[in-house]
C-alpha positions, -999 to +999 in steps of 0.1 A: -380-192+100-344-181+084-339-218+074-297-209+077-304-190+108-321-226+125-294-246+113-267-224+127-287-225+158-279-259+161-246-265+147-230-237+168-252-236+197-268-268+201-300-257+207-333-275+189-351-237+189-352-205+201-369-189+225-395-162+224-392-137+208-357-143+194-363-160+158-387-121+147-358-103+155-328-122+141-355-123+107-355-082+112-318-080+117-309-106+086-336-083+066-316-051+071-340-034+096-331-014+122-344-029+157-344-022+192-350-054+210-359-053+246-355-090+263-349-097+304-313-106+319-311-144+305-338-138+276-309-144+251-300-110+234-263-121+226-273-149+198-301-120+182-270-104+169-238-131+167-260-155+147-270-126+120-231-115+126-221-151+112-244-153+081-235-116+071-205-109+050-181-089+069-172-083+103-203-068+130-194-044+151-206-049+187-205-019+212-204-030+245-193-010+282-178-037+299-148-051+296-152-084+316-184-093+296-168-086+260-137-116+273-162-138+285-185-135+254-151-138+232-138-165+247-172-185+241-175-174+209-140-188+196-147-216+218-179-228+194-157-222+165-165-183+160-137-162+152-143-130+176-121-103+188-121-070+212-103-042+214-104-021+251-079-009+276-073-041+290-050-052+255-016-036+259-001-017+221+012-050+206-022-070+209-042-040+204-022-037+166-025-074+158-063-073+165-066-042+143-043-058+114-069-090+118-098-074+118-086-050+085-077-081+067-113-095+072-104-123+100-132-118+120-168-124+121-176-102+154-154-074+165-167-064+205-154-025+210-157+000+238-179+031+234-148+052+242-130+039+214-149+048+183-139+086+185-106+080+178-084+084+145-075+049+146-110+036+145-119+059+115-093+048+096-100+013+106-137+013+098-132+030+067-111-007+057-141-030+067-168-039+056-191-039+088-230-055+076-242-048+114-238-026+143-248-037+173-252-019+208-251-034+242-267-018+270-285+003+248-306+017+284-275+035+284-277+065+262-311+074+283-314+100+304-347+084+318-328+047+323-315+040+354-280+034+342-270+065+317-231+066+305-220+097+286-200+079+265-234+061+247-242+096+238-216+097+204-232+070+197-254+087+166-229+110+160-203+076+149-228+061+131-242+087+111-202+096+102-199+060+085-201+060+047-227+030+041-247+029+075-252+000+080-288-010+093-280-007+137-293-034+165-297-020+199-303-046+225-312-041+265-323-060+292-340-028+309-360-001+296-395+007+304-417+023+274-405+057+282-366+048+279-375+024+249-386+055+228-354+079+241-331+050+226-347+049+192-348+085+191-306+089+208-293+065+183-310+083+152-327+042+148-352+044+110-380+032+117-367+004+139-388-033+145-394-028+179-397-061+198-401-061+240-410-099+250-394-126+272-399-114+308-416-137+321-387-157+328-407-188+341-379-205+352-377-174+381-396-179+415-402-152+428-407-139+465-411-108+488-396-117+525-404-093+552-410-090+591-386-114+596-345-116+608-326-109+576-294-122+591-313-158+603-335-160+577-301-156+552-281-183+566-308-204+569-320-201+530-282-202+519-271-234+543-301-251+529-282-251+498-249-262+503-246-275+465-259-244+448-242-214+434-258-174+445-257-140+447-269-121+475-271-082+470-265-056+497-274-018+494-237-007+510-204-017+514-208-018+549-232-045+545-211-063+522-185-069+549-209-079+576-230-102+555-202-117+542-183-121+570-213-137+585-217-163+559-175-172+561-186-181+599-210-206+589-179-223+569-196-211+537-174-202+508-183-167+503-164-134+484-174-102+485-172-074+457-177-037+459-166-004+454-145+001+481-121-027+472-093-027+448-092-036+409-071-068+416-091-080+444-123-071+428-111-093+396-099-117+421-131-128+433-151-126+400-130-152+385-133-173+417-171-167+416-173-177+381-149-211+383-170-219+414-144-216+438-168-191+457-203-209+459-221-173+474-208-135+465-226-113+484-220-077+467-230-043+459-247-032+421-209-029+412-210-069+411-227-086+383-234-072+345-198-085+329-203-116+347-225-147+325-225-176+347-251-198+336-255-217+371-266-195+397-296-209+407-308-184+439-304-146+438-313-126+475-315-092+476-303-081+513-325-050+511-347-031+486-325-018+452-333+016+441-356+010+409-374-022+388-350-022+362-318-028+389-341-054+404-347-074+375-317-071+360-300-085+390-325-110+397-322-123+366-286-132+368-305-166+383-310-194+363-296-184+326-294-215+320-335-225+317-330-242+349-355-234+377-340-207+404-354-188+433-355-149+436-357-136+471-362-098+478-357-092+521-380-055+522-384-038+555-398+002+551-363+015+563-347+003+527-363+034+510-347+056+534-312+041+527-323+045+490-334+082+487-297+085+512-276+069+483-299+089+459-291+124+478-252+118+475-252+104+440-267+135+421-272+169+425-294+174+394-328+177+403-341+163+373-319+131+377-333+129+412-365+132+405-370+105+379-344+085+404-374+088+430-404+079+412-384+050+399-379+040+438-411+049+448-423+021+416-401-004+433-414+000+467-453-005+453-442-039+440-424-053+475-453-044+492-480-055+465-506-084+468-506-094+433-484-115+410-453-104+413-445-119+379-471-101+362-465-067+378-429-071+366-441-077+331-468-050+329-443-023+340-414-032+313-448-035+287-452-065+279-489-078+284-510-108+283-486-126+304-509-150+329-499-156+366-471-172+372-489-193+403-456-201+418-446-163+432-449-155+469-475-136+466-500-163+438-488-191+466-505-170+500-531-192+508-536-166+537-576-158+536-590-125+517-608-108+546-631-077+539-612-041+545-638-018+528-642+000+562-607+011+570-599+018+537-625+041+531-615+056+565-577+059+552-591+075+515-612+097+529-589+111+551-560+115+521-590+129+500-595+158+528-559+165+529-562+178+494-529+160+480-510+189+503-492+160+527-472+126+529-481+092+537-460+098+570-483+126+577-515+111+569-509+078+592-504+106+621-539+121+616-559+091+613-537+081+645-546+110+662-510+124+667-510+157+686-476+164+669-473+201+668-474+202+626-506+185+626-517+214+655-507+241+635-521+230+601-556+221+621-557+190+608-567+175+641-606+197+632-604+171+601-632+150+606-612+116+599-588+133+628-583+101+650-605+073+635-579+048+638-565+059+672-568+018+682-543+012+657-503+013+653-491+038+636-466+021+615-498-005+607-517+027+595-486+035+573-487+005+559-524-005+549-521+035+529-487+020+513-505-006+504-534+014+491-508+029+466-498-004+453-533-014+444-542+014+429-567+035+447-543+061+461-508+077+441-473+094+452-467+125+434-429+133+420-400+152+434-381+148+465-414+153+488-440+134+479-475+137+489-506+111+484-534+116+469-567+097+458-565+080+420-601+078+403-597+039+416-608+048+455-641+069+444-662+038+437-651+028+470-659+059+491-693+059+474-696+026+486-702+004+452-670-014+457-656-035+481-618-041+491-602-071+500-566-077+518-547-105+522-552-113+566-521-120+570-483-111+550-472-147+559-460-154+523-438-123+528-425-129+561-416-169+555-396-180+525-422-200+501-413-237+493-392-238+471-396-258+438-359-251+427-337-266+453-323-295+432-329-337+440-301-352+453-275-354+423-270-388+408-236-405+407-233-400+365-244-360+368-215-359+398-192-378+375-196-355+347-195-326+368-159-338+382-146-342+347-157-302+339-141-290+371-107-311+362-110-301+325-120-266+328-094-261+358-061-280+330-077-254+301-078-225+323-115-213+319-145-212+339-164-245+340-197-237+325-174-225+290-171-266+288-212-278+296-239-262+316-254-277+346-285-285+324-269-304+296-247-321+321-281-332+338-299-341+303-265-365+297-271-383+333-307-385+319-303-394+286-270-415+286-260-408+251-234-433+241-219-420+205-217-384+190-250-386+171-269-393+203-245-366+224-256-337+193-291-347+205-284-330+239-297-294+243-267-267+245-244-292+224-229-282+189-204-296+164-175-281+181-176-295+216-188-324+207-157-328+188-138-316+214-151-334+243-178-361+231-151-391+228-141-382+270-182-374+286-191-404+256-163-430+277-177-414+312-214-425+302-205-459+293-185-467+322-217-459+341-238-479+320-222-504+321-217-507+362-251-508+361-260-535+343-230-556+362-246-549+388-283-553+384-286-513+387-310-487+370-303-458+347-293-432+364-326-413+353-338-397+381-336-394+422-356-406+450-347-378+472-369-356+482-370-318+479-355-298+511-380-274+525-368-236+536-371-235+572-399-206+576-392-180+592-418-172+625-428-135+621-427-111+652-453-119+669-479-089+686-481-088+723-509-076+743-501-047+767-503-067+804-511-047+831-500-018+847-483-041+878-460-069+854-471-104+866-449-127+889-443-148+857-435-118+836-407-108+865-391-143+862-389-141+825-371-112+830-351-118+860-330-144+831-319-115+810-294-092+813-308-054+818-306-045+782-323-066+769-352-067+801-357-031+785-363-045+751-385-070+765-407-049+781-409-027+749-423-057+731-449-060+756-465-026+746-447-004+770-435+034+759-395+039+768-414+064+796-428+036+809-400+010+809-380+041+829-407+043+850-406+006+861-376-004+858-367+031+883-340+041+858-335+072+837-352+075+800-314+079+784-304+045+802-336+027+786-326+047+751-291+035+753-305+000+762-322+001+735-299+011+708-273-016+726-292-043+717-297-032+682-267-035+681-267-070+695-283-078+666-318-071+681-348-060+657-361-026+665-388-007+653-370+021+641-401+046+625-409+043+663-379+066+670-369+082+640-391+107+622-398+092+588-392+131+573-360+141+589-340+103+588-315+114+554-309+151+566-300+134+600-275+111+579-262+141+563-257+164+591-236+133+612-217+126+579-213+167+578-206+170+612-192+137+626-203+113+653-181+124+681-203+149+697-239+152+693-247+188+702-232+200+671-254+174+649-282+187+671-279+222+664-277+218+625-313+198+628-349+211+627-359+215+667-380+185+668-353+160+664-344+147+697-308+136+705-325+097+708-333+103+672-298+108+665-282+085+685-309+056+666-300+070+636-258+063+642-265+030+654-292+018+627-266+034+596-237+023+615-221+058+619-205+055+650-200+032+681-224+010+703-237+034+728-234+033+761 
């Protein structure tokens, strides 16, 4: 490795060694090779261009799409003693001119620029006066139409680079690019025989979990309440959910902020700053939040709903544990999340090709949520990195439920799909196996298939789950496009021929409960708390976020090693010469005071805590109840008598009765029972929406309600297919919160 780079890493950043892949990337950049580096969020991309910029003569230009990220990185570099600046719309005219003048004079080692600024005459004039040894392009996936966050402004970069009189090496960096997107980035930027690095996606300090079949609101309350000293982010799919979840957590006394596109610029900026400065412990946000936040001490990220693609998920999840400390990433998945994302995709683009790309990414994300394989391996393989062992700690790796032979059930399902010849989707395949008398099945003659009704005793939702599991395991594939069909893969043939057995977990218990967390820290030591308090006060005095002084990991190592001079302090990971010179005397004074206290009282050094780890409270999965006899027993009658009328209807539904049965048992009309169930849902009770809302029409119903309005049902009904009934419309209104409470 380049000796000067190694020395600079220690001197400026305070680290003794590079992370995986960093040294190879830096070596190639210093050798003037065009580079495409794909490292996950928290993988250390910025060092890969910042460090070469310090060693190369002249000013490196860094193209970045985010004003807040530019400011954070420039502030951090200046505090490390590295001259850096940015040019974007946040500067007033005088400040802009000042940066331009100092850039022309060669004052800065790095200049951060928004892509929109590059085409101006002023910047052409400025760049002609500069010596540019390197162009670094951050968030490079924005240049690709196949990426999840395409930005047209990035398409001008290749033209601008080509106009430079002496084209310097170009290094493109991104956290989220599949092999297909990587090829597109290299082509669109005109990279010349680039070194391509795909590395570091196995973020081993992150514990990945998928939780399903639980009360989301209760789970989140418990999860956050058990981490009173930890900073976390909760991502929701919609603005409305962000509002409701933040309000719910606030009622628990948690300092929580919210961030979404419906808030004003000033309100969003204030929430972001309060989270960075640890004034807010938890941020509840849509995906509008996070790209510009380089906050290292986020200990957990919870996705309240499944996001629309693996790229977004891992980018957002990766905002946990950027300091290398153990952190949790929890995805709360329910099948209806897929419909929410389909609706968002339909609303976001009218371009059929773009919609197809996004839908395919959505299906891959759904397969991740249902997979029983190692979650980290699934992620790493998706991004094209290989030879990574099982993590041993994700919710799938820790699932100790027994494997059962499900070959016979799998063969029934696969045989049915094979006979459908790739013409229909999973929903209809499940109905055929169930033996449904739905109109379409009779019209297409599917009730005459030999596989019709093979799983008549199953709940239809369980058949659907089995089919999706077979997709996730590679036995079935879902086609591309807006109306996906399901078909067999080559992996299915040995199963159908009886040559291969299929095993499945007996239960999804590991996904229905929070796994035991290894990252809930032990009780903090008094020395560590004293250092954190000093950091808070000092940061407030200097008007910067606390992490810009020291990461939690550095404070924890100081508390452990207890350095009493500058030389020992420089041995702490993350402390370079600049920080040691500025803060060393104060930190050492705090350490010495605690060492003195320990000596006087006969205490021991504060290197370890004896307090036990706190477990996450396990969520109790919903119990499947046996259907009772026709005449309700006295015990059940007594149980119902203690409940409100609408809760009695919900209880009977949970016992296995249909809505018609409940209406008959209670001597009420069907519509009354339907409204009882909708009222329960609005009060926070769990309903199986799939039983009431036709899967294939849900997005269409939402669209009709938005177009016609939610005031009257009849116009909505008239805008929809005949087999969509009024109850389905009202159920969609309640599920998506598009109307007042049902009567």
